[in-house]
KOLKE-616532 format. One record per residue (C-alpha): residue number from 1; residue in three letters; chain; x, y, z. Coordinates in nm, 4 decimals, decimal comma. Layout:
BEGIN
+-----+--------+--------+----------+----------+----------+
| num | residu | chaine |        X |        Y |        Z |
+-----+--------+--------+----------+----------+----------+
| NUM |    ALA |      A |        X |        Y |        Z |
...
+-----+--------+--------+----------+----------+----------+
***
This chain:
BEGIN
+-----+--------+--------+----------+----------+----------+
| num | residu | chaine |        X |        Y |        Z |
+-----+--------+--------+----------+----------+----------+
|   1 |    UNK |      A |   3,6735 |  -2,6934 |   0,6667 |
|   2 |    UNK |      A |   3,6005 |  -2,3340 |   0,7337 |
|   3 |    UNK |      A |   3,2459 |  -2,2960 |   0,4842 |
|   4 |    UNK |      A |   3,1363 |  -2,6090 |   0,6386 |
|   5 |    UNK |      A |   3,1912 |  -2,4210 |   1,0236 |
|   6 |    UNK |      A |   2,9945 |  -2,1568 |   0,8898 |
|   7 |    UNK |      A |   2,7178 |  -2,3455 |   0,7806 |
|   8 |    UNK |      A |   2,6839 |  -2,4650 |   1,0881 |
|   9 |    UNK |      A |   2,7083 |  -2,1896 |   1,2160 |
|  10 |    UNK |      A |   2,4137 |  -2,0247 |   0,9795 |
|  11 |    UNK |      A |   2,1990 |  -2,3915 |   1,1343 |
|  12 |    UNK |      A |   2,2466 |  -2,2813 |   1,4912 |
|  13 |    UNK |      A |   2,1256 |  -1,9921 |   1,4092 |
|  14 |    UNK |      A |   1,8177 |  -2,0664 |   1,2320 |
|  15 |    UNK |      A |   1,7036 |  -2,2182 |   1,4706 |
|  16 |    UNK |      A |   1,7497 |  -2,0691 |   1,7122 |
|  17 |    UNK |      A |   1,5908 |  -1,7752 |   1,5717 |
|  18 |    UNK |      A |   1,2842 |  -1,9789 |   1,5372 |
|  19 |    UNK |      A |   1,2114 |  -2,1210 |   1,8775 |
|  20 |    UNK |      A |   1,2937 |  -1,7608 |   2,0022 |
|  21 |    UNK |      A |   1,0179 |  -1,6469 |   1,7706 |
|  22 |    UNK |      A |   0,7672 |  -1,8877 |   1,8556 |
|  23 |    UNK |      A |   0,4957 |  -1,7432 |   1,9707 |
|  24 |    UNK |      A |   0,5600 |  -1,4569 |   1,7184 |
|  25 |    UNK |      A |   0,5409 |  -1,7733 |   1,3937 |
|  26 |    UNK |      A |   0,2427 |  -1,9102 |   1,5146 |
|  27 |    UNK |      A |   0,0946 |  -1,5945 |   1,5433 |
|  28 |    UNK |      A |   0,1660 |  -1,5596 |   1,2621 |
|  29 |    UNK |      A |   0,0862 |  -1,8838 |   1,0462 |
|  30 |    UNK |      A |  -0,2505 |  -1,8649 |   1,2416 |
|  31 |    UNK |      A |  -0,3290 |  -1,5652 |   1,1342 |
|  32 |    UNK |      A |  -0,2952 |  -1,6473 |   0,7753 |
|  33 |    UNK |      A |  -0,5184 |  -1,8626 |   0,7927 |
|  34 |    UNK |      A |  -0,7383 |  -1,7348 |   0,9159 |
|  35 |    UNK |      A |  -0,7547 |  -1,4753 |   0,5781 |
|  36 |    UNK |      A |  -0,6591 |  -1,7580 |   0,3597 |
|  37 |    UNK |      A |  -0,9683 |  -1,9355 |   0,4501 |
|  38 |    UNK |      A |  -1,2171 |  -1,6313 |   0,4481 |
|  39 |    UNK |      A |  -1,0862 |  -1,5593 |   0,0511 |
|  40 |    UNK |      A |  -1,2504 |  -1,8848 |   0,0204 |
|  41 |    UNK |      A |  -1,5751 |  -1,9245 |   0,1602 |
|  42 |    UNK |      A |  -1,5947 |  -1,5397 |   0,0281 |
|  43 |    UNK |      A |  -1,4977 |  -1,5941 |  -0,3049 |
|  44 |    UNK |      A |  -1,7857 |  -1,7927 |  -0,4144 |
|  45 |    UNK |      A |  -2,1551 |  -1,7463 |  -0,4257 |
|  46 |    UNK |      A |  -2,4115 |  -1,4607 |  -0,4667 |
|  47 |    UNK |      A |  -2,3451 |  -1,3716 |  -0,0348 |
|  48 |    UNK |      A |  -2,6232 |  -1,1028 |   0,1170 |
|  49 |    UNK |      A |  -2,3575 |  -0,9238 |   0,4033 |
|  50 |    UNK |      A |  -2,6943 |  -0,8973 |   0,6957 |
|  51 |    UNK |      A |  -2,5681 |  -0,8486 |   1,0300 |
|  52 |    UNK |      A |  -2,7010 |  -1,1227 |   1,2899 |
|  53 |    UNK |      A |  -2,9563 |  -0,8059 |   1,4466 |
|  54 |    UNK |      A |  -3,1395 |  -0,8141 |   1,1226 |
|  55 |    UNK |      A |  -3,1338 |  -1,1706 |   1,0707 |
|  56 |    UNK |      A |  -3,2581 |  -1,1901 |   1,4715 |
|  57 |    UNK |      A |  -3,4910 |  -0,9028 |   1,4058 |
|  58 |    UNK |      A |  -3,6460 |  -1,1405 |   1,1089 |
|  59 |    UNK |      A |  -3,6401 |  -1,4584 |   1,3842 |
|  60 |    UNK |      A |  -3,8424 |  -1,2584 |   1,6123 |
|  61 |    UNK |      A |  -4,0716 |  -1,1231 |   1,3960 |
|  62 |    UNK |      A |  -4,1647 |  -1,4029 |   1,2294 |
|  63 |    UNK |      A |  -4,2366 |  -1,6456 |   1,5666 |
|  64 |    UNK |      A |  -4,4323 |  -1,3484 |   1,7935 |
|  65 |    UNK |      A |  -4,6320 |  -1,2485 |   1,4346 |
|  66 |    UNK |      A |  -4,5100 |  -0,9073 |   1,5173 |
|  67 |    UNK |      A |  -4,3326 |  -0,6592 |   1,2666 |
|  68 |    UNK |      A |  -3,9735 |  -0,5823 |   1,3137 |
|  69 |    UNK |      A |  -4,0801 |  -0,2255 |   1,3699 |
|  70 |    UNK |      A |  -4,2800 |  -0,2887 |   1,6590 |
|  71 |    UNK |      A |  -3,9328 |  -0,4229 |   1,8460 |
|  72 |    UNK |      A |  -3,7049 |  -0,1184 |   1,9927 |
|  73 |    UNK |      A |  -3,4270 |  -0,1317 |   2,2193 |
|  74 |    UNK |      A |  -3,3865 |  -0,1677 |   2,5760 |
|  75 |    UNK |      A |  -3,1102 |   0,0469 |   2,5584 |
|  76 |    UNK |      A |  -3,1131 |   0,3236 |   2,2663 |
|  77 |    UNK |      A |  -2,8284 |   0,3524 |   2,0258 |
|  78 |    UNK |      A |  -2,5704 |   0,6982 |   1,9590 |
|  79 |    UNK |      A |  -2,6592 |   0,7725 |   1,6612 |
|  80 |    UNK |      A |  -2,3489 |   1,0583 |   1,4836 |
|  81 |    UNK |      A |  -2,4287 |   1,3285 |   1,3307 |
|  82 |    UNK |      A |  -2,2529 |   1,2275 |   1,0795 |
|  83 |    UNK |      A |  -2,0566 |   1,0609 |   0,8654 |
|  84 |    UNK |      A |  -1,7087 |   1,1705 |   0,9465 |
|  85 |    UNK |      A |  -1,7838 |   1,1403 |   1,3548 |
|  86 |    UNK |      A |  -1,8604 |   0,7580 |   1,2575 |
|  87 |    UNK |      A |  -1,5792 |   0,7155 |   1,0833 |
|  88 |    UNK |      A |  -1,3651 |   0,8580 |   1,3525 |
|  89 |    UNK |      A |  -1,5754 |   0,6878 |   1,6596 |
|  90 |    UNK |      A |  -1,4718 |   0,4189 |   1,4522 |
|  91 |    UNK |      A |  -1,1491 |   0,5502 |   1,4603 |
|  92 |    UNK |      A |  -1,0438 |   0,5688 |   1,8137 |
|  93 |    UNK |      A |  -1,2245 |   0,1989 |   1,8778 |
|  94 |    UNK |      A |  -0,9399 |   0,0845 |   1,6654 |
|  95 |    UNK |      A |  -0,6666 |   0,2345 |   1,8175 |
|  96 |    UNK |      A |  -0,7525 |   0,1683 |   2,1428 |
|  97 |    UNK |      A |  -0,7656 |  -0,1664 |   2,0864 |
|  98 |    UNK |      A |  -0,4124 |  -0,2152 |   1,9189 |
|  99 |    UNK |      A |  -0,3212 |   0,0439 |   2,2340 |
| 100 |    UNK |      A |  -0,4620 |  -0,2692 |   2,3896 |
| 101 |    UNK |      A |  -0,3574 |  -0,5639 |   2,2371 |
| 102 |    UNK |      A |   0,0152 |  -0,3911 |   2,2101 |
| 103 |    UNK |      A |   0,0230 |  -0,3502 |   2,5538 |
| 104 |    UNK |      A |  -0,0748 |  -0,7285 |   2,6301 |
| 105 |    UNK |      A |   0,1924 |  -0,8884 |   2,3539 |
| 106 |    UNK |      A |   0,5303 |  -0,6704 |   2,4836 |
| 107 |    UNK |      A |   0,3980 |  -0,8343 |   2,8137 |
| 108 |    UNK |      A |   0,4396 |  -1,1199 |   2,6902 |
| 109 |    UNK |      A |   0,7689 |  -1,0547 |   2,4905 |
| 110 |    UNK |      A |   0,8468 |  -0,7848 |   2,8290 |
| 111 |    UNK |      A |   0,8408 |  -1,1875 |   3,0637 |
| 112 |    UNK |      A |   0,9765 |  -1,4141 |   2,8693 |
| 113 |    UNK |      A |   1,3028 |  -1,2050 |   2,8234 |
| 114 |    UNK |      A |   1,3352 |  -1,1269 |   3,2135 |
| 115 |    UNK |      A |   1,2707 |  -1,5415 |   3,2534 |
| 116 |    UNK |      A |   1,5860 |  -1,5596 |   2,9792 |
| 117 |    UNK |      A |   1,8376 |  -1,2908 |   3,1580 |
| 118 |    UNK |      A |   1,9507 |  -1,4097 |   3,4813 |
+-----+--------+--------+----------+----------+----------+
***
């Protein structure tokens, strides 16, 4: 009898855990799905890793008949003086994005806890 009560409580706790963390579980499953999709798509074949800038520039050159080198951007891009500075700027950008994402998720969790607590 005591074992049945413990099993029932354990099942109830699992159900409550899933219900309380539904958004986190869905997000985790979505991220894992994207990772599996990326690995499945990129694992086969001979891929040329080219950006949209290269493909777009080539298409514009093909349509206009002017070589790619004759086009220049309206706003010149900043080129860092060294690879270390470029890596540092990228790391700062990634950290800033992580902070913003963390603040948004923390806000959502705080709102949910505020609604649950009377």
